[in-house]
C-alpha positions in Angstrom: 81.6 116.0 100.8 83.3 112.5 101.1 84.0 109.6 98.8 81.4 107.1 100.5 78.7 109.5 99.3 79.8 109.4 96.0 79.8 105.7 96.5 76.8 105.9 97.7 75.3 106.9 94.8 76.9 105.0 92.0 77.7 101.5 94.0 80.4 99.4 95.3 80.7 97.1 92.1 84.3 97.3 91.0 85.8 95.2 87.7 88.6 93.5 88.9 91.3 91.1 86.9 93.8 88.7 88.5 97.7 89.1 87.5 98.5 86.0 85.6 95.9 87.0 82.9 96.1 88.0 79.6 96.3 91.3 78.4 93.7 90.3 75.4 91.4 88.9 78.7 91.8 91.9 80.1 91.0 94.1 76.9 88.2 92.4 76.8 87.0 92.9 79.9 87.1 96.8 79.0 85.6 96.1 76.5 82.6 94.2 77.1 82.1 96.5 80.5 82.9 100.2 78.6 85.6 100.8 81.3 88.7 102.5 81.3 90.3 100.3 83.7 90.6 97.1 85.7 91.3 96.5 89.0 94.2 93.9 89.5 93.0 92.2 92.8 94.2 89.5 94.7 91.9 86.8 96.5 91.1 88.8 99.8 90.7 92.1 97.5 93.9 93.3 98.1 94.7 95.8 95.4 98.1 94.5 93.4 98.0 97.1 90.9 95.5 99.3 88.0 95.6 98.3 83.7 94.2 101.3 82.2 93.5 100.9 78.3 96.9 102.9 77.7 99.1 100.2 79.6 97.6 97.8 77.0 98.3 100.8 74.6 101.6 100.7 75.3 102.6 97.0 75.2 101.0 96.8 71.4 103.1 100.1 70.4 105.9 97.9 72.1 105.4 94.4 71.6 103.0 93.9 68.6 100.1 92.0 68.9 102.0 89.8 70.7 101.5 91.7 73.7 98.1 90.2 74.4 99.5 87.1 75.4 101.3 88.6 77.9 100.2 88.3 81.6 98.7 91.5 83.1 100.8 91.3 85.7 103.9 92.6 82.8 102.3 95.7 82.1 99.3 96.9 85.0 100.7 99.9 87.2 101.3 98.6 90.1 102.3 102.7 92.2 98.1 102.7 92.5 96.7 105.5 93.9 94.0 104.9 96.3 91.7 107.4 97.6 89.6 106.4 100.8 85.6 106.1 101.6 86.6 109.3 104.6 88.1 111.5 102.6 87.0 114.8 100.6 86.1 114.8 97.4 88.0 117.5 96.6 91.0 115.6 97.4 90.4 112.8 95.4 90.7 115.0 92.5 93.6 116.3 93.7 95.0 113.2 93.4 93.7 112.4 90.0 94.5 115.5 88.9 98.6 115.2 90.0 98.7 111.6 89.0 96.9 112.3 85.6 94.9 109.3 86.0 90.8 108.8 85.5 90.5 106.1 88.0 90.9 105.4 91.9 90.5 102.4 93.6 88.8 102.7 97.1 90.4 100.8 99.7 89.4 100.4 103.7 91.8 98.1 105.4 93.9 97.4 102.3 90.8 95.6 101.0 89.4 96.9 97.5 85.7 97.9 98.7 84.6 100.6 95.3 86.7 102.9 92.5 85.7 106.4 91.4 86.2 107.9 87.9 86.7 111.6 86.8 83.5 111.2 85.8 82.1 110.7 89.1 84.1 113.4 90.5 82.6 115.8 88.2 79.2 114.6 88.5 79.6 114.9 91.9 81.4 118.4 91.6 78.6 120.0 89.0 75.5 118.5 91.3 77.6 120.6 94.1 77.6 124.0 92.4 74.2 123.6 90.8 73.1 123.4 94.8 75.3 126.3 95.6 74.0 127.9 92.3 70.0 127.2 93.6 70.9 128.9 97.3 72.3 132.0 96.5 69.7 132.5 93.9 67.2 131.9 96.7 69.4 133.9 99.2 69.2 136.6 96.6 65.7 136.5 95.6 64.6 136.7 99.5 67.1 140.0 100.5 
């Protein structure tokens, strides 16, 4: 199973922002869309960074409420781990586990084409386990 299959099921809509936007604007996007991360991309769709809720919390914790006026670029994570449509979901899950992140932008030819969350991966894995369980029960029933 590949990341492309998850994107086909959930869609490729990705919420993005620009690096010059403020943390307050980014927090508003996260709240309005009920999401935990926003991808920071340029006009060509290249991933420049990702801003997680925890990045905002750390900024406010270190700089107080004034940090909300800072540019996203000051606090975004720039060493972004990405996924590719043709990679296995198991590899994507491993990346998330090792890097302790809940969202991975999906790129093709260095352009943003989607995003997968840990929730997407867990949903896929549960469906896979359910399918395997049904297959095993059918096998046992016919043996």
